C-alpha positions in Angstrom: -92.2 214.4 -27.4 -93.1 210.9 -28.6 -91.8 211.6 -32.0 -88.2 211.5 -30.7 -88.6 208.5 -28.3 -85.8 206.0 -29.0 -84.6 208.1 -31.9 -80.8 207.7 -31.8 -80.6 209.1 -35.3 -82.1 212.5 -34.3 -80.4 215.5 -32.6 -82.4 218.5 -31.4 -81.1 222.1 -31.1 -83.5 224.5 -29.4 -83.1 228.3 -29.7 -84.9 230.1 -27.0 -84.0 233.1 -25.0 -85.2 236.6 -24.1 -83.2 238.0 -27.0 -84.9 235.7 -29.6 -88.3 236.9 -30.7 -89.4 233.5 -32.2 -88.1 230.4 -30.5 -87.2 227.6 -32.8 -86.3 223.9 -32.8 -83.8 222.6 -35.3 -83.9 218.9 -36.1 -80.8 217.1 -37.3 -81.1 213.6 -38.7 -77.8 211.6 -38.9 -75.9 214.9 -38.5 -77.7 216.8 -41.2 -80.3 219.5 -40.5 -83.5 218.4 -42.1 -86.1 220.9 -40.7 -86.5 223.9 -38.4 -89.8 224.4 -36.6 -90.9 227.7 -35.1 -94.0 228.9 -33.3 -94.8 230.9 -36.5 -95.5 227.6 -38.3 -99.1 227.4 -37.2 -100.9 225.2 -34.8 -99.2 222.4 -33.0 -100.8 219.8 -35.4 -99.3 221.7 -38.3 -95.8 221.7 -36.7 -96.0 218.0 -35.9 -96.9 217.2 -39.5 -94.0 219.3 -40.7 -91.7 217.3 -38.6 -93.2 214.0 -39.6 -92.8 214.8 -43.3 -89.0 215.0 -42.7 -88.2 212.4 -40.1 -91.1 209.9 -40.1 -93.0 209.0 -37.0 -90.2 206.6 -35.8 -87.8 204.2 -37.4 -90.4 201.5 -36.6 -93.3 203.7 -37.7 -92.3 205.3 -41.0 -95.8 206.3 -42.1 -99.2 207.1 -40.7 -100.6 203.6 -41.4 -98.5 202.3 -38.5 -99.3 205.2 -36.2 -102.1 203.3 -34.2 -99.6 200.5 -33.4 -96.9 203.0 -32.4 -99.1 205.1 -30.1 -100.8 202.1 -28.5 -98.0 199.5 -28.0 -98.7 196.2 -26.3 -96.9 195.9 -23.0 -94.0 193.7 -24.0 -92.4 193.6 -20.6 -95.7 192.3 -19.1 -96.1 189.8 -21.8 -92.6 188.3 -21.3 -93.1 188.3 -17.6 -96.4 186.5 -17.8 -95.0 184.0 -20.3 -92.2 183.2 -17.8 -94.6 183.0 -14.9 -96.9 180.5 -16.5 -94.1 178.3 -18.0 -90.6 178.4 -16.5 -91.5 179.7 -13.1 -94.5 177.3 -12.8 -92.4 174.3 -13.8 -94.8 173.6 -16.6 -93.1 172.0 -19.6 -96.0 170.6 -21.5 -96.0 172.4 -24.9 -99.8 172.2 -25.3 -100.5 173.7 -21.8 -98.0 176.4 -22.4 -99.3 177.3 -25.8 -102.8 177.6 -24.4 -101.7 180.1 -21.7 -99.6 182.0 -24.1 -102.4 182.3 -26.6 -104.5 183.9 -23.8 -101.7 186.2 -22.7 -101.2 187.5 -26.2 -104.9 188.0 -26.8 -105.5 190.0 -23.6 -102.3 192.1 -24.2 -103.7 193.4 -27.4 -107.2 194.0 -25.9 -105.7 195.9 -23.0 -103.7 198.1 -25.4 -106.8 198.8 -27.4 -105.3 197.1 -30.4 -107.5 195.0 -32.8 -106.8 191.3 -33.0 -109.1 188.5 -34.2 -106.9 185.4 -33.7 -103.9 184.3 -31.6 -102.7 180.8 -31.4 -100.3 178.0 -32.4 -99.7 175.5 -35.1 -97.4 172.5 -34.3 -95.2 170.8 -36.9 -96.2 167.1 -36.9 -94.9 164.1 -38.9 -97.4 162.7 -41.3 -98.4 159.0 -41.3 -99.9 159.3 -44.8 -98.2 162.0 -46.8 -100.0 162.8 -50.0 -98.7 163.8 -53.4 -95.5 162.9 -55.3 -93.1 165.0 -53.3 -92.1 163.0 -50.2 -89.2 165.2 -49.0 -88.7 165.4 -45.3 -90.5 168.8 -44.9 -93.5 167.6 -46.9 -93.7 164.5 -44.7 -94.7 166.9 -42.0 -97.7 169.2 -41.6 -98.8 172.1 -39.4 -101.6 171.0 -37.0 -103.8 173.4 -35.1 -103.0 173.9 -31.4 -104.5 176.1 -28.7 -105.8 179.5 -29.8 -108.1 182.4 -29.0 -110.6 183.5 -31.7 -112.9 181.9 -34.3 -112.5 178.2 -35.4 -109.5 177.9 -37.7 -108.0 175.7 -40.3 -107.1 172.4 -38.6 -104.0 171.8 -40.7 -101.7 173.7 -43.0 -99.4 172.2 -45.6 -95.7 173.1 -45.9 -96.2 175.1 -49.1 -99.4 176.9 -48.0 -100.2 180.3 -46.5 -98.3 182.7 -44.3 -97.7 180.0 -41.7 -96.2 177.7 -44.4 -93.9 180.6 -45.5 -92.7 181.0 -41.9 -92.1 177.3 -41.7 -90.3 177.1 -45.0 -88.1 180.1 -44.4 -87.6 179.6 -40.7 -88.2 183.3 -40.4 -90.8 185.8 -39.2 -93.6 186.7 -41.7 -95.1 190.2 -40.9 -97.7 190.7 -43.6 -99.4 194.1 -43.9 -102.1 192.9 -46.3 -102.8 189.2 -46.4 -104.9 189.6 -49.6 -101.8 190.6 -51.5 -99.9 187.6 -50.2 -99.7 184.8 -52.8 -101.1 181.6 -51.4 -102.9 183.2 -48.4 -105.3 180.8 -46.7 -108.5 182.6 -45.6 -109.3 180.7 -42.4 -111.1 183.8 -41.1 -112.4 186.2 -43.7 -112.1 189.1 -41.2 -108.3 188.9 -41.2 -106.5 191.7 -43.0 -102.9 191.4 -41.7 -100.9 188.6 -40.1 -97.8 188.0 -38.0 -96.3 184.5 -37.9 -93.2 183.7 -35.7 -91.5 180.3 -35.9 -90.4 178.5 -32.8 -87.0 176.9 -33.6 -85.3 173.9 -32.0 -82.3 175.3 -30.1 -80.1 172.5 -31.4 -80.7 172.3 -35.1 -83.1 175.2 -36.0 -85.8 172.8 -37.0 -89.2 174.5 -36.8 -91.2 173.0 -34.0 -94.3 175.3 -34.2 -95.4 178.7 -35.2 -97.1 181.5 -33.3 -99.8 182.9 -35.5 -101.5 186.3 -35.0 -104.3 187.8 -37.2 -105.6 191.3 -37.2 -108.9 192.6 -38.8 -107.2 195.8 -40.1 -104.3 196.2 -42.5 -100.8 196.9 -41.1 -102.0 195.5 -37.8 -98.5 194.5 -36.4 -95.5 196.7 -35.8 -91.7 195.9 -35.9 -91.8 196.2 -32.1 -94.6 193.5 -32.0 -92.3 191.3 -34.1 -89.4 191.7 -31.7 -91.6 190.9 -28.7 -92.9 187.7 -30.2 -89.5 186.6 -31.4 -88.6 186.8 -27.7 -91.7 184.8 -26.7 -90.8 182.1 -29.2 -87.3 181.8 -27.8 -88.7 181.5 -24.3 -91.0 178.7 -25.4 -88.2 176.9 -27.1 -86.5 176.5 -23.7 -89.6 176.3 -21.5 -91.2 173.4 -23.2 -90.6 169.7 -23.7 -91.0 169.3 -27.4 -90.4 165.6 -27.7 -94.1 164.7 -28.0 -94.6 167.1 -30.9 -93.2 164.2 -33.0 -96.4 162.2 -32.4 -97.5 161.1 -35.9 -100.5 162.7 -37.4 -102.9 161.0 -39.8 -104.6 163.3 -42.2 -108.1 162.6 -43.5 
């Protein structure tokens, strides 16, 4: 009964006995009966769709466009375990080395789950030696510089005001974009990308953005709320696992 997995908002009441000609299943959502399904409602597929119309696939999967992500989740437990194994447990604190391994861990987790992904990697926030333009505020004196990744060659640098990565940097918050072509200011580093998930890595002392984890998918709605939660945890692990002092090495842009 995958429809009811982790559904704390749902209560089921089954009526089935020798005295009942047609067994039924009453579904209550937040205490209110929303639907009753019986064996007279047609084939199993029809009964499932009747349920879905009333309760959604899941709180994290409200409509069919998210169904592939919900039915084929990445193994979050294995991802977090692997990240710890190759960083904290290995005593490796170099942020570049750790980003390289984590890029690979993420890439293969999606492949093993049968989920499409066309880019996984990192951008690091670096101070600029030669900032351009008239706005020389602190954030604009820095730039996102490409780090380790899996996938096609990518944009080597991204400015503070640009793209989904820039939005995550500016807002210090996750950006889960269902359709990048509807996102104002999207940077098309890879024309195959249709959706994107960007998670900032924050300094544990002052919430400064140190880097971002950037994932691209070649289909719309490629990332779920559960994916987002998983990679927020990955970002927190990397905050503690890495020595970020060298990320302040100045960068000279062309």
